C-alpha positions in Angstrom: 24.0 76.3 -55.8 23.0 73.2 -54.3 25.1 71.0 -52.5 25.1 67.2 -52.0 24.3 66.0 -48.7 25.9 63.1 -46.7 22.6 61.4 -46.1 22.9 61.0 -42.4 20.1 63.1 -41.7 17.9 61.4 -43.9 18.7 57.9 -42.5 18.0 59.7 -39.0 14.6 60.9 -40.0 13.7 57.3 -41.4 14.8 55.6 -38.1 12.6 58.1 -36.2 9.8 57.4 -38.5 10.2 53.8 -37.9 10.1 54.2 -34.3 7.0 56.2 -34.3 4.9 53.7 -36.6 6.0 51.1 -34.1 4.6 53.0 -31.1 1.4 53.7 -32.9 0.9 50.1 -34.1 1.9 48.3 -30.8 1.3 48.6 -26.8 2.9 46.8 -24.4 1.1 44.8 -21.6 1.6 47.4 -19.1 0.8 50.3 -21.6 -2.5 48.9 -22.4 -3.6 48.1 -18.9 -2.8 51.8 -18.1 -4.8 53.3 -21.3 -8.0 51.1 -20.3 -7.5 52.1 -16.5 -7.4 48.6 -15.2 -4.8 46.3 -13.4 -2.8 43.8 -15.2 -4.8 40.9 -13.9 -7.9 42.5 -15.1 -6.4 43.3 -18.4 -5.4 39.5 -18.6 -8.9 38.5 -18.0 -10.4 40.9 -20.4 -8.3 39.8 -23.2 -8.8 36.1 -22.3 -12.5 36.6 -22.5 -12.5 38.7 -25.7 -10.1 36.2 -27.5 -7.4 38.8 -28.2 -3.7 37.3 -28.4 -0.6 38.8 -28.1 1.5 39.5 -31.3 5.2 39.3 -32.0 6.3 42.3 -34.0 8.4 41.6 -37.1 10.8 44.7 -36.3 11.6 46.0 -32.8 12.8 49.4 -34.0 11.5 51.9 -31.3 10.1 49.2 -29.1 10.5 48.7 -25.2 12.6 45.5 -25.7 12.3 41.9 -26.9 11.2 40.7 -23.5 7.8 42.6 -23.4 4.4 41.3 -24.5 3.0 43.4 -27.1 -0.7 43.8 -28.5 -2.1 45.7 -31.2 -3.3 49.2 -30.8 -6.4 48.8 -32.7 -7.4 45.7 -30.4 -6.7 47.7 -27.1 -8.9 50.5 -28.7 -11.5 48.0 -29.4 -11.6 46.8 -25.8 -12.2 50.3 -24.7 -15.9 49.9 -25.9 -16.4 46.7 -24.3 -19.6 47.1 -22.0 -17.8 44.5 -19.4 -14.9 46.9 -19.0 -17.3 49.4 -17.5 -18.7 46.9 -14.9 -15.1 45.8 -14.1 -14.4 49.6 -13.5 -17.4 50.3 -11.2 -16.6 47.1 -9.2 -13.1 48.3 -8.8 -14.2 51.7 -7.7 -16.8 50.1 -5.1 -14.1 47.9 -3.7 -11.6 50.8 -3.1 -14.5 53.0 -1.5 -15.4 50.0 0.9 -11.8 49.3 1.7 -11.2 53.0 2.6 -14.4 53.0 4.9 -13.5 49.8 6.6 -9.9 51.1 7.1 -11.4 54.3 8.9 -13.2 51.9 11.2 -16.5 53.6 10.1 -18.5 50.2 10.4 -22.0 51.9 10.2 -21.0 53.8 7.1 -19.3 50.8 5.6 -22.4 48.8 6.1 -24.8 51.6 4.7 -22.6 52.0 1.7 -22.4 48.4 0.8 -26.2 48.2 0.9 -26.7 51.0 -1.1 -24.0 51.0 -3.7 -23.2 47.3 -4.2 -22.9 46.7 -8.0 -24.4 43.7 -9.9 -22.0 40.7 -9.0 -23.4 38.6 -12.2 -22.6 39.3 -15.6 -23.4 37.5 -19.0 -20.9 36.7 -21.9 -23.4 36.0 -24.5 -22.5 39.1 -26.4 -18.8 38.1 -26.3 -19.9 34.4 -27.7 -21.8 35.8 -30.3 -18.9 37.9 -31.5 -16.3 35.1 -31.4 -18.4 32.3 -32.9 -21.0 33.7 -35.7 -22.3 30.4 -36.4 -23.2 27.1 -34.1 -20.7 24.9 -35.8 -17.9 27.5 -35.1 -18.4 27.1 -31.4 -18.8 23.3 -31.7 -15.3 22.8 -33.5 -13.8 24.9 -30.6 -15.0 23.0 -27.8 -12.1 20.4 -27.3 -10.1 22.4 -24.9 -13.3 23.6 -23.4 -14.5 20.1 -22.4 -10.8 19.0 -21.3 -10.8 22.1 -19.0 -14.1 21.7 -17.7 -13.7 18.0 -16.9 -10.3 18.7 -15.0 -11.8 21.3 -13.0 -15.0 19.1 -12.2 -12.7 16.6 -10.6 -11.1 19.2 -8.3 -12.5 20.4 -5.0 -13.5 24.2 -4.7 -11.2 26.5 -2.6 -13.4 29.8 -2.6 -17.0 30.0 -1.3 -18.4 32.8 -3.8 -21.1 33.1 -6.4 -20.0 36.3 -8.0 -18.5 36.4 -11.7 -17.6 40.1 -12.2 -14.6 39.8 -9.9 -11.5 38.0 -10.8 -10.8 34.8 -8.9 -7.5 33.2 -8.3 -8.8 29.6 -7.4 -11.9 27.7 -8.1 -15.2 29.0 -6.5 -18.1 26.8 -5.4 -20.3 28.1 -7.9 -18.1 27.3 -10.6 -17.3 23.9 -9.4 -21.1 23.1 -9.3 -21.2 24.5 -12.9 -18.3 22.1 -14.0 -20.1 19.0 -12.6 -23.6 20.1 -14.1 -21.7 20.7 -17.6 -19.7 17.5 -17.4 -23.1 15.4 -16.8 -25.2 16.9 -19.3 -22.4 16.3 -22.0 -21.8 12.7 -21.0 -25.6 12.1 -21.0 -26.2 13.7 -24.4 -23.6 12.1 -26.0 -24.2 8.6 -24.7 -28.0 8.9 -25.5 -27.2 10.0 -28.9 -24.6 7.2 -29.4 -22.0 9.5 -30.9 -18.7 7.9 -29.3 -16.3 6.7 -31.7 -13.0 6.1 -30.0 -11.8 5.6 -26.4 -8.3 5.1 -25.0 -6.8 4.6 -21.5 -3.5 6.6 -21.0 -1.2 7.6 -18.2 -2.8 11.2 -18.0 -6.2 10.1 -18.2 -9.0 8.8 -20.4 -9.2 10.0 -24.0 -12.8 10.2 -25.9 -13.7 11.0 -29.2 -17.2 11.6 -30.5 -18.8 12.8 -33.6 -21.6 15.7 -33.0 -23.2 17.2 -35.9 -20.6 16.0 -38.5 -17.6 17.3 -36.2 -15.1 15.2 -34.4 -14.6 16.4 -30.9 -11.8 14.9 -28.5 -11.5 15.4 -24.9 -9.7 14.3 -21.9 -11.1 13.2 -18.8 -8.7 13.0 -15.6 -8.8 10.1 -13.1 -10.3 10.9 -9.9 -7.3 10.8 -7.8 -6.1 13.1 -4.8 -3.9 15.7 -6.7 -1.7 18.3 -5.3 -1.7 21.5 -7.3 1.7 22.7 -8.6 3.2 25.7 -7.5 4.4 27.1 -10.7 0.9 27.4 -12.4 -0.9 30.9 -12.5 -4.2 29.7 -11.5 -5.8 33.2 -12.2 -5.3 32.7 -15.9 -6.8 29.1 -15.8 -9.9 30.5 -13.9 -10.4 33.0 -16.5 -10.4 30.5 -19.3 -12.8 28.3 -17.3 -15.2 30.9 -17.0 -15.5 31.5 -20.9 -15.5 27.9 -21.4 -18.5 27.3 -19.2 -20.6 29.8 -20.7 -19.6 28.6 -24.1 -20.6 24.9 -23.3 -23.7 25.9 -21.7 -24.7 27.5 -25.0 -23.9 24.4 -26.9 -25.6 22.1 -24.8 -28.7 24.3 -24.8 -28.8 24.0 -28.6 -27.8 20.4 -28.7 -30.5 19.3 -26.0 -33.1 21.6 -28.0 -32.7 19.9 -31.2 -32.6 16.6 -29.6 -35.8 17.3 -28.0 -37.4 18.6 -31.2 -36.4 15.5 -33.1 -37.9 13.3 -30.6 -41.2 14.9 -30.7 -41.2 15.0 -34.4 -40.5 11.1 -34.4 -43.3 10.8 -31.4 -45.8 12.7 -33.7 -45.2 10.7 -36.9 -45.5 7.2 -34.9 -48.9 8.6 -33.5 -50.2 9.7 -37.2 -49.0 6.5 -38.6 -47.5 8.6 -41.3 -44.0 7.3 -42.6 -41.5 9.9 -43.3 -40.7 10.7 -47.1 -38.2 8.2 -48.3 -35.4 10.0 -50.3 -33.3 7.8 -52.8 -30.0 6.9 -50.9 -27.1 5.1 -52.6 -26.0 1.7 -51.7 -22.7 3.2 -50.1 -24.7 5.4 -47.9 -26.9 2.8 -46.9 -23.8 0.3 -46.0 -22.2 3.3 -44.0 -25.6 3.7 -42.1 -25.6 0.1 -41.6 -22.0 -0.2 -40.3 -22.6 2.9 -38.0 -25.7 1.3 -36.5 -23.9 -2.0 -35.7 -21.1 0.0 -33.9 -23.6 1.8 -31.9 -25.3 -1.2 -31.0 -22.2 -3.2 -30.1 -23.2 -4.0 -26.5 -26.7 -4.4 -27.0 -28.3 -7.1 -25.0 -25.7 -7.2 -22.5 -25.8 -6.4 -18.8 -22.8 -5.3 -16.9 -22.2 -5.0 -13.1 -19.1 -2.7 -12.1 -17.0 -3.4 -9.0 -16.4 -0.8 -6.6 -12.8 -0.3 -7.4 -13.4 0.5 -11.1 -14.5 4.0 -12.1 -18.2 3.8 -12.4 -18.7 7.0 -14.6 -16.6 5.8 -17.4 -17.9 2.4 -17.7 -21.4 3.5 -17.4 -20.8 6.1 -19.9 -19.1 3.5 -22.6 -21.6 0.8 -21.9 -24.8 3.2 -22.4 -23.1 4.8 -25.5 -23.2 1.4 -27.2 -26.5 0.0 -26.2 -25.6 -1.9 -22.8 -27.2 -1.5 -19.5 -25.4 -1.1 -16.1 -26.8 -2.4 -13.0 -25.8 -1.5 -9.4 -25.6 -5.2 -8.0 -25.0 -8.8 -9.1 -28.5 -10.1 -9.8 -30.0 -12.5 -12.5 -29.6 -11.4 -16.0 -26.0 -10.0 -15.5 -23.7 -11.2 -18.4 -20.5 -9.4 -17.6 -18.9 -8.1 -14.3 -16.0 -5.5 -14.4 -13.4 -5.8 -12.1 -9.8 -4.4 -11.7 -8.3 -6.8 -9.2 -6.3 -10.1 -9.5 -9.1 -12.4 -8.2 -12.3 -12.3 -6.4 -12.8 -10.7 -3.1 -13.1 -12.9 -0.1 -16.5 -14.4 0.4 -17.8 -14.0 -3.1 -18.1 -17.0 -5.7 -18.3 -16.7 -9.6 -21.7 -16.8 -10.9 -22.5 -19.3 -13.6 -22.8 -17.7 -17.1 -21.1 -14.3 -16.0 -17.8 -13.4 -17.6 -15.4 -11.5 -15.2 -13.5 -9.2 -17.2 -11.0 -6.3 -16.6 -12.0 -2.6 -18.0 -9.7 -2.8 -21.0 -12.0 -5.2 -22.6 -14.6 -2.8 -23.1 -12.2 0.1 -24.6 -10.7 -2.5 -26.9 -13.9 -3.7 -28.2 -15.2 -0.2 -28.9 -11.9 0.5 -30.9 -12.0 -2.6 -32.7 -15.6 -2.3 -33.6 -16.4 -5.7 -32.5 -16.9 -8.1 -29.4 -13.3 -9.7 -28.6 -12.8 -13.0 -26.9 -12.9 -12.3 -23.1 -10.1 -15.1 -22.5 -7.2 -12.7 -22.4 -9.1 -10.1 -20.3 -10.1 -12.4 -17.3 -9.3 -11.7 -13.8 -5.5 -12.4 -12.9 -4.4 -12.5 -16.6 -1.6 -10.3 -18.1 -3.5 -7.7 -20.3 -2.6 -7.7 -24.0 -1.1 -4.3 -25.3 -3.6 -1.3 -25.5 -3.2 0.1 -28.9 -4.1 3.9 -29.2 -7.0 4.3 -31.9 -5.8 7.8 -32.6 -2.7 6.7 -34.4 -3.9 3.8 -36.2 -7.0 2.3 -37.5 -7.8 -0.9 -35.3 -10.5 -2.1 -37.5 -9.0 -1.2 -40.8 -12.1 1.0 -41.4 -12.0 3.1 -44.7 -13.4 6.1 -43.0 -11.0 6.0 -40.3 -8.1 5.8 -42.7 -9.4 8.9 -44.4 -9.5 10.8 -41.0 -6.0 9.6 -40.3 -4.6 10.7 -43.6 -6.1 14.3 -42.9 -4.3 14.1 -39.4 -1.2 13.0 -41.2 -1.2 15.9 -43.4 -1.3 18.2 -40.3 1.1 16.7 -38.3 3.4 13.6 -39.9 4.4 12.6 -36.2 0.9 10.8 -36.0 2.0 8.4 -38.8 3.0 4.6 -37.7 5.2 3.3 -40.3 4.5 -0.5 -39.0 1.4 -1.9 -37.5 1.6 -3.3 -33.9 1.3 -7.3 -33.9 -1.7 -6.7 -31.4 -3.6 -5.0 -34.1 -3.0 -7.9 -36.6 -4.3 -10.1 -33.7 -7.4 -8.2 -33.3 -8.1 -8.3 -36.9 -7.7 -11.7 -37.3 -10.1 -12.4 -34.4 -12.7 -10.4 -36.1 -11.9 -11.6 -39.6 -10.4 -15.2 -40.1 -9.5 -14.3 -43.7 -7.3 -11.2 -42.8 -3.8 -11.7 -44.1 -1.1 -9.8 -42.5 1.2 -9.8 -45.6 -1.2 -7.6 -47.4 -1.6 -5.1 -44.8 1.7 -2.9 -44.1 0.4 0.4 -43.0 -3.0 1.8 -42.9 -1.7 5.4 -43.7 -1.1 6.0 -47.4 2.6 7.0 -48.0 3.9 9.7 -50.2 5.6 9.0 -53.6 9.2 9.7 -52.2 8.3 7.4 -49.2 7.3 4.6 -51.6 10.4 5.2 -53.6 12.5 4.8 -50.5 10.9 1.9 -49.5 11.3 0.4 -52.9 15.0 1.1 -52.7 15.1 -0.4 -49.2 13.5 -3.5 -50.1 15.8 -4.1 -53.1 18.9 -3.7 -50.7 17.1 -6.0 -48.3 16.8 -8.6 -51.2 20.2 -8.1 -52.2 21.7 -8.5 -48.7 19.4 -11.9 -48.2 20.7 -13.3 -51.6 24.2 -12.3 -50.6 23.8 -14.1 -47.2 22.3 -17.3 -49.2 25.1 -17.4 -51.5 27.7 -17.1 -48.4 25.8 -19.8 -46.6 25.6 -22.3 -49.4 29.2 -21.8 -50.5 30.6 -22.1 -46.8 32.3 -25.3 -46.2 33.6 -26.0 -42.5 36.3 -28.6 -43.8 37.9 -26.0 -45.8 41.0 -24.0 -44.5 40.5 -20.3 -43.7 42.5 -18.2 -46.1 43.9 -14.8 -45.0 43.1 -12.5 -47.7 43.0 -9.2 -45.6 46.4 -7.5 -45.2 47.2 -7.9 -41.4 50.1 -7.0 -39.1 52.1 -9.5 -37.7 50.5 -9.3 -34.2 47.0 -9.4 -35.8 48.0 -12.7 -37.8 49.1 -14.2 -34.5 46.0 -13.2 -32.7 43.7 -14.6 -35.5 45.8 -17.8 -35.5 45.3 -18.1 -31.7 41.4 -17.4 -32.1 41.1 -20.1 -34.8 43.1 -22.6 -32.8 40.8 -22.1 -29.6 37.7 -21.2 -31.2 37.3 -17.8 -29.9 36.4 -16.2 -33.2 32.9 -17.8 -32.7 29.9 -15.5 -31.6 30.2 -15.3 -27.8 27.2 -16.0 -25.3 26.1 -13.2 -23.1 28.0 -14.7 -20.0 31.3 -14.9 -22.1 30.8 -11.3 -23.2 30.2 -10.2 -19.5 33.4 -12.3 -18.4 35.5 -10.6 -21.2 34.2 -7.2 -20.1 34.9 -7.8 -16.5 38.5 -9.1 -17.5 39.2 -5.9 -19.5 38.0 -3.7 -16.6 40.3 -5.7 -14.1 43.1 -5.2 -16.7 42.6 -1.5 -17.0 42.2 -1.0 -13.0 45.7 -2.8 -12.8 47.3 -0.6 -15.2 46.0 2.4 -13.4 47.2 1.2 -10.2 44.0 1.5 -8.3 42.1 -0.9 -6.3 38.4 -1.1 -5.6 38.6 1.4 -2.5 40.8 3.7 -4.4 38.3 3.9 -7.1 35.3 4.3 -4.8 37.2 7.3 -3.2 37.9 8.9 -6.7 34.1 8.5 -7.5 33.1 10.1 -4.0 35.7 13.1 -4.8 34.4 13.5 -8.2 30.8 13.6 -6.9 31.6 16.0 -4.2 33.4 18.3 -6.6 30.3 18.4 -8.9 28.2 19.1 -5.7 30.3 22.0 -5.2 30.2 23.4 -8.7 26.4 23.0 -8.5 26.1 25.0 -5.4 28.4 27.7 -6.8 26.3 27.9 -10.0 23.1 28.0 -7.9 24.6 30.9 -5.8 25.5 32.7 -8.7 22.0 32.7 -10.4 20.4 33.7 -7.0 18.7 36.9 -6.6 20.8 39.4 -4.5 18.6 39.2 -1.5 18.6 35.5 -1.4 22.4 35.4 -2.0 23.1 37.7 1.0 21.1 35.7 3.2 22.6 32.3 1.9 26.2 33.7 2.9 25.1 34.9 6.1 23.7 31.4 6.9 27.0 29.9 5.3 29.1 32.1 7.5 27.1 31.2 10.8 27.5 27.3 9.8 31.3 27.7 9.2 31.9 29.5 12.5 29.8 26.8 14.3 32.1 23.9 12.8 35.2 25.9 13.7 34.1 26.2 17.3 33.1 22.6 17.5 36.8 21.6 15.9 38.5 23.6 18.8 36.3 21.9 21.4 37.3 18.6 20.2 41.0 19.4 19.9 40.9 20.6 23.7 39.2 17.5 24.6 41.9 15.4 23.0 44.6 17.3 24.6 43.0 16.8 28.0 42.7 13.1 27.4 46.3 12.5 26.0 47.5 14.5 29.0 49.2 17.5 26.7 46.9 19.9 28.9 45.2 20.4 32.1 41.9 22.2 32.9 42.3 24.6 35.9 38.8 24.6 37.7 39.9 27.9 39.7 40.9 30.2 36.7 38.5 28.0 34.3 41.2 27.9 31.8 43.4 25.3 29.9 47.0 25.1 30.7 49.2 23.3 28.2 52.3 21.4 29.6 55.7 22.4 28.6 56.4 19.2 26.7 53.5 20.1 24.4 54.9 23.4 24.0 58.1 22.3 22.8 
């Protein structure tokens, strides 16, 4: 006869099954490193190069805890077949053996081993790049962070003299520093020669650029060339691992772009030499207008010659000027049309040249974003510059193509949308187009239907308020007596009558408001019975209590070792203070005659009066 079970065994078996399935599907970072027989630092470097990211499990049944980093087991097993892993193991084995020989002071054996068994210190990431980016456009779309990272390290000095790539470095090496500068210069040269720059913006963090390459918008940040102090809370080993991959990626991309540019130049040269014209395909009027507009924008500074002062970063000015058809010269000479300076006035000994406009650097960036040459009067030396509007949040030139890009950006992130157009944008549009009407342009980005309904309701409410105010103003007569229609208490009525008699019910000026606030504060102080010194004393006591509470909190969260050391230091300081207080007390007793110092016995004898 079968008996009905309680179900506890079934639940237990189900829980064990979930734990087993979790352990099969996920591995912690330490478990994955042990499985691949590498250190944690080598494992981090390997997953960064291969593009494998940590995973957050939906359920943690059978896990090692929520404070661990988890990876898919199948991803870790896939890494086991990576050729670079074998090279890393060989190099690690070589370093261990060499260190052991040097530790035994076997100098001759160590030198012979290093000469015969030294592995190859260079490795290629071409296979990894082809795996991560099947097509060229995939790599091009993913180069925003790569360019920002490379431009950052190109402005930093190297800290390690090494050219090896197989071993992981913590800080920037000399070889990587040279590669960063090479990639930076090649990228700027290509973008400026192809006239691909669309936007530029000066911010606190650096200068932002946006260029269109092969139909893809690429945005990167270039830091200022200032001396910087590296923060201590950054894991530089991880950043160097990313830099190692980004360098290889950008070198692949630049090789392809430069090769295509060279092929196109050769083709155009052959067509010119043969005298054959390319086949003209039918093009619509809209495409012709768009091409003409892009050509006008790319030749914005054509025919202008710029001289850059020494305090202005020449690399950025030269990049902007050459990207839009201008020319940069090293010194002031005949033919210069603009001189870019970032100082309030000319340096001593220099005089203004006739026909040369001395402008500040912001003029160039505002012209690029506005897609037109702006008047230089607001950007001359010593002038207070107008607002520098970001072109990444609003279309300054009111361009249809930029508005469409902004709509896509708003769909991805609603924080980009600006509800109101800044006044500076209206001024720029009016400079370029005198027929521009501010009233017909309320926002560049199209709002949703709900937002439009909300705006319509708000407009109706504003209209009602304005009509009410107009009726109220028209019906107001200062000669009529004010009638009290609100139910008030007797004290309130007396206060109102007093205000009406003295005229205190009128809107107060700032000085009157400040005077009333000071009077109110003095009354509160009188009620509390505290003068200024007492209030200062109370404030100091509150600050001391707050500092004491902060010290107690910091002591509570300290590590055990640090807390013990802090307590020992605190005990020594208090002991020293106590000894100093005792010495001061004895000195005061000797000064007042309450005690006398006996030089023979080297003791302090207290008088009988003081004892009593």
